[in-house]
NUVOKE-358720 format. One record per residue (C-alpha): residue in one letter; x, y negated, z; residue number from 1. Coordinates in Angstrom, 3 decimals, decimal comma. Layout:
% NUVOKE-358720
['A'; [X; Y; Z]; NUM]
...
% end
This chain:
% NUVOKE-358720
['M'; [18,836; 34,062; -24,474]; 1]
['K'; [19,804; 35,873; -21,276]; 2]
['Y'; [17,346; 37,844; -19,182]; 3]
['I'; [17,261; 39,051; -15,603]; 4]
['Y'; [15,509; 42,364; -14,874]; 5]
['E'; [13,977; 42,751; -11,419]; 6]
['S'; [12,103; 45,531; -9,680]; 7]
['P'; [10,376; 44,761; -6,376]; 8]
['D'; [9,343; 48,415; -5,886]; 9]
['K'; [12,614; 50,284; -6,544]; 10]
['G'; [12,144; 50,911; -10,257]; 11]
['K'; [8,431; 51,742; -10,550]; 12]
['T'; [7,630; 48,335; -12,045]; 13]
['I'; [10,177; 46,291; -13,947]; 14]
['Y'; [9,865; 42,586; -14,666]; 15]
['R'; [11,931; 40,536; -17,108]; 16]
['R'; [12,481; 36,804; -16,831]; 17]
['E'; [14,747; 34,286; -18,509]; 18]
['F'; [17,904; 33,423; -16,627]; 19]
['N'; [17,250; 30,469; -14,257]; 20]
['N'; [13,497; 30,486; -14,992]; 21]
['Y'; [11,657; 31,632; -11,871]; 22]
['N'; [8,174; 30,601; -13,021]; 23]
['K'; [7,611; 33,010; -15,894]; 24]
['K'; [8,199; 36,750; -15,699]; 25]
['E'; [6,777; 39,539; -17,814]; 26]
['K'; [6,072; 43,140; -16,964]; 27]
['I'; [8,011; 45,602; -19,103]; 28]
['M'; [6,362; 48,876; -20,079]; 29]
['K'; [8,456; 51,916; -20,770]; 30]
['M'; [7,539; 53,484; -24,114]; 31]
['M'; [8,233; 57,192; -24,576]; 32]
['S'; [7,456; 60,082; -26,879]; 33]
['L'; [5,541; 63,158; -25,792]; 34]
['Y'; [8,790; 65,123; -26,044]; 35]
['E'; [10,522; 62,738; -23,631]; 36]
['Y'; [7,568; 62,760; -21,245]; 37]
['L'; [6,927; 66,511; -21,199]; 38]
['G'; [10,522; 67,660; -21,609]; 39]
['H'; [9,574; 69,876; -24,566]; 40]
['G'; [7,726; 69,698; -27,856]; 41]
['A'; [4,013; 68,996; -27,433]; 42]
['G'; [2,768; 70,700; -30,581]; 43]
['S'; [0,546; 69,180; -33,217]; 44]
['E'; [-2,782; 69,918; -31,485]; 45]
['L'; [-1,854; 68,211; -28,217]; 46]
['G'; [-0,183; 65,367; -30,128]; 47]
['K'; [-3,405; 64,746; -32,055]; 48]
['K'; [-5,473; 64,749; -28,828]; 49]
['V'; [-3,179; 62,250; -27,100]; 50]
['N'; [-3,070; 60,027; -30,183]; 51]
['E'; [-6,871; 60,084; -30,500]; 52]
['A'; [-7,294; 59,146; -26,813]; 53]
['A'; [-4,820; 56,283; -27,184]; 54]
['R'; [-6,556; 55,050; -30,334]; 55]
['K'; [-10,023; 55,149; -28,707]; 56]
['L'; [-8,756; 53,164; -25,733]; 57]
['G'; [-6,879; 50,615; -27,815]; 58]
['I'; [-3,495; 51,575; -26,357]; 59]
['K'; [-0,592; 50,007; -28,239]; 60]
['T'; [1,732; 52,637; -29,708]; 61]
['E'; [5,022; 52,370; -31,545]; 62]
['K'; [6,940; 54,591; -33,954]; 63]
['R'; [10,563; 55,578; -33,492]; 64]
['E'; [12,181; 55,857; -36,881]; 65]
['L'; [14,599; 58,756; -37,193]; 66]
['P'; [17,089; 59,464; -39,969]; 67]
['S'; [15,715; 61,732; -42,691]; 68]
['N'; [18,281; 64,412; -41,832]; 69]
['H'; [17,452; 64,441; -38,098]; 70]
['R'; [17,522; 68,026; -36,884]; 71]
['G'; [14,116; 69,222; -35,708]; 72]
['W'; [12,198; 66,450; -37,434]; 73]
['N'; [11,978; 67,622; -40,999]; 74]
['K'; [8,297; 67,921; -41,909]; 75]
['P'; [7,137; 65,092; -44,206]; 76]
['E'; [3,605; 65,170; -42,756]; 77]
['W'; [5,030; 64,129; -39,373]; 78]
['G'; [6,038; 60,747; -40,743]; 79]
['K'; [9,339; 59,011; -40,084]; 80]
['G'; [9,497; 59,687; -36,358]; 81]
['P'; [7,590; 60,333; -33,141]; 82]
['T'; [4,854; 58,111; -31,768]; 83]
['L'; [5,743; 56,296; -28,552]; 84]
['Y'; [3,170; 55,645; -25,828]; 85]
['P'; [3,354; 53,561; -22,628]; 86]
['E'; [4,506; 55,784; -19,769]; 87]
['T'; [1,559; 54,587; -17,666]; 88]
['F'; [-0,888; 55,839; -20,302]; 89]
['L'; [0,812; 59,259; -20,401]; 90]
['D'; [0,716; 59,425; -16,592]; 91]
['L'; [-3,015; 58,810; -16,648]; 92]
['Y'; [-3,608; 61,259; -19,495]; 93]
['F'; [-1,640; 64,179; -18,062]; 94]
['K'; [-1,890; 63,697; -14,294]; 95]
['N'; [-5,564; 62,763; -14,103]; 96]
['G'; [-6,634; 65,361; -16,634]; 97]
['N'; [-9,008; 63,032; -18,452]; 98]
['L'; [-9,482; 59,371; -19,082]; 99]
['N'; [-12,642; 57,436; -18,475]; 100]
['E'; [-13,890; 56,793; -22,002]; 101]
['G'; [-15,707; 53,666; -20,811]; 102]
['T'; [-12,481; 51,998; -19,691]; 103]
['N'; [-10,498; 49,916; -22,115]; 104]
['G'; [-6,726; 50,123; -22,460]; 105]
['K'; [-6,052; 46,765; -20,809]; 106]
['Q'; [-7,744; 47,918; -17,622]; 107]
['L'; [-5,865; 51,218; -17,646]; 108]
['L'; [-2,459; 49,617; -17,883]; 109]
['R'; [-2,834; 46,956; -15,228]; 110]
['G'; [-0,581; 47,451; -12,223]; 111]
% end
């Protein structure tokens, strides 16, 4: 299956649709680790806080599996790789300072 990727706002929002199907398009969320987002290691305390906030809000996370010999990722308690979060969630978490606990994840991630 072939897909076309479109961005009506110069890369801020990306939509994917099947080739020659103009009726159905889906919004693509960029998933990233705290390291990718911050540009440096977050540390275990901040990582736990972000993970707890995501869990409370029902934010979907993913794991990036790294090889066991990956340099810099060698503590067994860290698991197989970093947790990935939607970039929009990380924007809200770090740029707004706090998240409204009464808001669910679906509302937070709507464009």
